C-alpha positions as CSV (number, residue, x, y, z in Angstrom):
1,X,6.4,-34.7,-13.5
2,X,8.0,-31.3,-12.6
3,X,6.7,-30.0,-9.3
4,X,4.6,-26.9,-9.8
5,X,6.0,-23.6,-8.6
6,X,3.6,-20.8,-7.5
7,X,4.9,-17.3,-6.7
8,X,2.6,-14.8,-5.1
9,X,3.7,-11.1,-5.3
10,X,1.7,-8.8,-3.1
11,X,1.3,-6.3,-0.4
12,X,-1.4,-5.1,1.9
13,X,-0.8,-1.5,0.8
14,X,-1.0,0.1,-2.7
15,X,1.7,2.2,-4.3
16,X,4.7,0.1,-3.3
17,X,5.7,-1.1,-6.8
18,X,4.3,-4.6,-6.5
19,X,3.6,-5.1,-10.2
20,X,7.0,-3.8,-11.1
21,X,8.5,-6.6,-9.1
22,X,6.2,-9.1,-10.9
23,X,7.5,-7.7,-14.2
24,X,11.1,-8.2,-13.2
25,X,10.3,-11.8,-12.2
26,X,8.7,-12.6,-15.5
27,X,11.7,-11.1,-17.4
28,X,14.1,-13.0,-15.2
29,X,12.4,-16.3,-15.9
30,X,12.1,-15.5,-19.6
31,X,15.9,-15.0,-20.1
32,X,16.6,-18.1,-18.0
33,X,14.3,-20.2,-20.3
34,X,11.8,-21.0,-17.5
35,X,8.3,-21.5,-18.9
36,X,6.0,-19.2,-17.0
37,X,2.5,-18.0,-16.9
38,X,1.0,-15.1,-14.9
39,X,-2.3,-14.1,-13.4
40,X,-3.2,-10.5,-12.9
41,X,-5.7,-10.0,-10.1
42,X,-6.3,-6.3,-10.8
43,X,-9.7,-7.3,-12.2
44,X,-11.3,-6.3,-14.4
45,X,-8.7,-4.1,-16.3
46,X,-5.4,-5.5,-15.2
47,X,-1.9,-3.9,-15.1
48,X,0.5,-6.8,-15.6
49,X,-1.4,-8.0,-18.6
50,X,-0.6,-4.7,-20.4
51,X,3.1,-5.7,-20.5
52,X,2.7,-9.5,-20.9
53,X,-0.6,-10.0,-22.8
54,X,0.4,-13.4,-24.2
55,X,1.1,-15.2,-20.9
56,X,-1.1,-13.2,-18.5
57,X,-4.8,-13.8,-17.7
58,X,-6.9,-11.4,-15.6
59,X,-8.7,-13.1,-12.7
60,X,-10.6,-12.4,-9.5
61,X,-8.9,-14.2,-6.7
62,X,-12.1,-14.1,-4.6
63,X,-14.1,-15.9,-7.2
64,X,-14.2,-19.7,-7.0
65,X,-14.3,-20.1,-10.8
66,X,-11.1,-18.0,-11.2
67,X,-9.4,-19.9,-8.4
68,X,-10.1,-23.1,-10.3
69,X,-8.5,-21.5,-13.4
70,X,-5.3,-21.0,-11.5
71,X,-5.0,-24.0,-9.2
72,X,-6.8,-26.7,-11.1
73,X,-4.3,-26.2,-14.0
74,X,-1.0,-26.2,-12.0
75,X,0.1,-29.4,-13.8
76,X,-0.4,-27.8,-17.3
77,X,3.3,-28.3,-18.1
78,X,4.4,-24.8,-17.4
79,X,7.1,-24.6,-14.6
80,X,6.1,-21.4,-12.8
81,X,2.9,-19.6,-12.0
82,X,3.3,-15.9,-11.0
83,X,0.3,-14.4,-9.3
84,X,0.3,-10.6,-9.0
85,X,-2.1,-10.1,-6.0
86,X,-4.2,-7.0,-6.0
87,X,-3.1,-4.2,-3.7
88,X,-4.5,-4.7,-0.2
89,X,-5.5,-8.3,-0.8
90,X,-2.4,-10.2,0.2
91,X,-3.6,-11.5,3.5
92,X,-7.1,-12.4,2.1
93,X,-5.5,-14.1,-0.9
94,X,-3.3,-16.2,1.5
95,X,-6.4,-17.0,3.6
96,X,-8.1,-18.3,0.4
97,X,-5.1,-20.5,-0.3
98,X,-5.4,-21.9,3.2
99,X,-9.1,-22.6,2.8
100,X,-8.7,-24.5,-0.5
101,X,-6.0,-26.7,0.9
102,X,-3.2,-25.2,-1.2
103,X,-1.0,-24.3,1.8
104,X,-1.3,-27.9,3.1
105,X,0.0,-29.1,-0.3
106,X,2.9,-26.7,-0.1
107,X,3.7,-27.9,3.4
108,X,3.6,-31.6,2.3
109,X,6.1,-30.8,-0.6
110,X,3.6,-31.3,-3.5
111,X,4.0,-27.7,-4.6
112,X,6.8,-25.2,-4.3
113,X,5.3,-22.0,-2.9
114,X,7.0,-18.6,-2.5
115,X,5.7,-15.2,-1.5
116,X,7.3,-11.9,-2.4
117,X,6.0,-9.5,0.2
118,X,6.5,-5.9,-1.0
119,X,7.0,-3.7,2.0
120,X,5.9,-0.1,2.4
121,X,7.8,2.6,4.3
122,X,5.3,2.9,7.2
123,X,5.4,1.0,10.5
124,X,2.1,-0.6,9.3
125,X,4.2,-2.7,6.9
126,X,5.8,-4.4,9.9
127,X,2.4,-5.4,11.2
128,X,1.8,-6.9,7.7
129,X,4.9,-9.1,8.2
130,X,3.5,-10.5,11.4
131,X,0.1,-11.2,9.8
132,X,1.5,-12.7,6.6
133,X,4.0,-14.9,8.5
134,X,1.2,-16.9,10.0
135,X,0.6,-18.4,6.5
136,X,4.3,-19.1,5.7
137,X,4.9,-22.5,7.1
138,X,6.2,-24.6,4.2
139,X,6.7,-21.5,1.9
140,X,9.6,-19.4,0.8
141,X,9.1,-16.0,2.3
142,X,10.8,-13.0,0.7
143,X,10.6,-9.5,2.3
144,X,11.2,-7.0,-0.5
145,X,12.3,-3.4,0.1
146,X,11.4,-1.8,-3.2
147,X,13.1,1.6,-3.9
148,X,11.6,1.9,-7.4
149,X,9.3,4.7,-6.2
150,X,12.2,6.4,-4.2
151,X,10.8,5.0,-1.0
152,X,13.0,6.0,2.0
153,X,11.6,3.6,4.7
154,X,12.1,6.6,7.0
155,X,9.5,5.6,9.6
156,X,11.4,2.4,10.4
157,X,13.4,2.0,13.5
158,X,16.0,-0.7,12.7
159,X,15.7,-2.4,16.0
160,X,11.9,-2.6,15.6
161,X,12.3,-3.9,12.1
162,X,14.8,-6.6,13.2
163,X,12.4,-7.7,16.0
164,X,9.8,-8.5,13.3
165,X,12.2,-9.9,10.8
166,X,13.9,-12.3,13.1
167,X,10.6,-13.8,14.3
168,X,10.1,-15.4,10.9
169,X,12.2,-18.5,10.2
170,X,13.7,-18.7,6.8
171,X,12.6,-15.3,5.7
172,X,14.9,-13.6,3.2
173,X,15.3,-9.9,2.6
174,X,15.6,-8.6,-1.0
175,X,16.3,-5.0,-2.2
176,X,15.0,-3.6,-5.5
177,X,17.0,-0.5,-6.3
178,X,15.7,2.7,-7.7
179,X,15.4,3.1,-11.4
180,X,16.0,6.5,-13.1
181,X,12.5,8.2,-13.2
182,X,12.6,9.1,-16.9
183,X,13.7,5.6,-17.9
184,X,10.9,4.1,-15.8
185,X,8.3,6.5,-17.3
186,X,9.4,5.6,-20.9
187,X,9.1,1.9,-20.2
188,X,5.6,2.6,-19.0
189,X,4.7,4.6,-22.1
190,X,6.1,1.8,-24.3
191,X,4.1,-0.8,-22.5
192,X,6.7,-3.5,-23.1
193,X,8.7,-5.8,-20.8
194,X,11.9,-4.3,-19.4
195,X,14.0,-6.7,-21.5
196,X,12.2,-5.6,-24.7
197,X,12.8,-2.0,-23.9
198,X,16.5,-2.7,-23.5
199,X,16.5,-4.7,-26.7
200,X,14.8,-1.7,-28.5
201,X,11.7,-3.8,-29.4
202,X,8.2,-2.6,-29.7
203,X,5.0,-4.3,-28.5
204,X,4.8,-6.5,-31.6
205,X,8.6,-7.3,-31.6
206,X,9.2,-4.6,-34.2
207,X,12.3,-2.3,-34.0
208,X,11.7,0.6,-31.7
209,X,13.4,4.0,-31.3
210,X,14.1,4.0,-27.5
211,X,16.7,6.3,-26.1
212,X,20.2,4.7,-25.9
213,X,20.7,6.5,-22.6
214,X,17.4,5.3,-21.0
215,X,18.0,1.8,-22.3
216,X,21.3,1.9,-20.5
217,X,19.7,2.9,-17.3
218,X,17.2,0.1,-17.5
219,X,19.8,-2.5,-18.4
220,X,22.0,-1.5,-15.5
221,X,19.1,-1.5,-13.1
222,X,17.7,-4.8,-14.3
223,X,21.1,-6.4,-13.9
224,X,21.2,-5.3,-10.3
225,X,17.7,-6.7,-9.7
226,X,18.5,-10.0,-11.3
227,X,21.7,-10.3,-9.1
228,X,19.4,-10.3,-6.1
229,X,17.3,-13.1,-7.7
230,X,20.6,-15.0,-8.5
231,X,21.6,-14.5,-4.8
232,X,18.5,-16.4,-3.6
233,X,18.9,-19.1,-6.3
234,X,15.5,-18.3,-7.9
235,X,16.1,-20.4,-10.9
236,X,16.8,-23.4,-8.7
237,X,13.5,-22.7,-6.9
238,X,11.9,-23.0,-10.3
239,X,13.8,-26.3,-11.0
240,X,16.1,-24.7,-13.7
241,X,19.7,-23.7,-14.1
242,X,20.6,-20.0,-14.4
243,X,21.4,-19.1,-18.0
244,X,24.4,-17.0,-19.0
245,X,23.0,-13.6,-19.9
246,X,24.4,-11.0,-22.3
247,X,27.5,-9.3,-20.8
248,X,28.2,-12.2,-18.4
249,X,30.9,-14.7,-18.6
């Protein structure tokens, strides 16, 4: 039986592009032929589900019944479960995982567990690192600087940041570059995955009429994001081999 893989994407602050990172993960696993399901905890409306309605379910991470939907079905046959944690609830979500014994299962090697912690520009994000790190024993911990919203991280003193970063064993830093604003807006309007926008497909897989220029910006940006995922061997984490993507040798 394939060992379940659970990836939580979250932050203790809103507006840092958390769901954008979840979307790039789902696209990455799709092109690498990794079977994936997703849970959107922005209950009741959801954001991630708008882009991936067929594989995403909206849940309330604080509700026991919804926790059962996620964690009682980890052996459903799908390789990866991506949980897009509601803004401001990363620490409480991790505390819930501790309380149900999930973190103990990860430490014992029964489950592969990873956290993509999307950092904000303020010094408060560094305090989030210290708080989140207390749950990371036995997990893969990725600290993500997301420039998608033109974040400058101007409040960070590098020495202070390093003092936080180096406290955490096995933490890995990732950088998500900025995407052209008009291109990002058009993907939002189209309400399709990034890969479908690039492929000029609509919501029902029908041919679309997306700008050639904007598709080019998205393609280039997505390739840079995926190179970061390749660097951390994300497909190996999911128990798969990286596929050769269009334009690659």
